[in-house]
C-alpha positions, 0 to 999 in steps of 0.5 A: 527852487534849490541852487548850488552857489557860492557863499562869500567869506573872507575879508575885504579884497581877500575873497574866500567862498564856500560852495553851498546848496541853498534855497534860491530865495535865501540871502547869500550868507544864509543858512545852507542846506548842505556845504559841498566844499570851498574855493579860494580864487586867489590861490585857485585852491578848490576842495569839492565833494563832487559826488554830492554836487552831481547828486544834487544836480540830479535831484534838480538843483541849479548850479550857478555859472561859476559853480558849474564851471568849477564842477566841470573843471574838477577831478573826481577827488574835487581838486581843480584842474586847469591848464596853465598857458605855457606859451609866452608872447615874444617880441619881434627881436626875440622871435627873430633870434629864436628863428635864427637859432633854429636855422643855425641848428638845422644847418649844423645838423646838415653839415654833420650829416654831410661830414658823416657821409664823406667819412663813410665814402672815404672809408669805403674807397680805401681798400683793406690790406 
């Protein structure tokens, strides 16, 4: 059976992987049938020949769980697309302060709207000479 899996390279505590098509009975660092790209998990750098990977899957190659994730999360050029969490966890004090600022901004906006209405009403009340 042919598998698409990661071949580990790099030094100790500095992993670097090649994405390879290899016979499932071969050892992890064995000679691959084809190299499809590389992946660096520390920098999230991915270079993948996605068309070739999908072609191998059509032929019956089984991707490992990690490789399947990388194929699904890569764009057509073979670069990794991942969503960064932009929502920050805030403390109770910070949340209270943020909510107070929102309320103050809303109150200021309402006050400005009321002042604009009063000025408009005064302008209409004064007869034109």
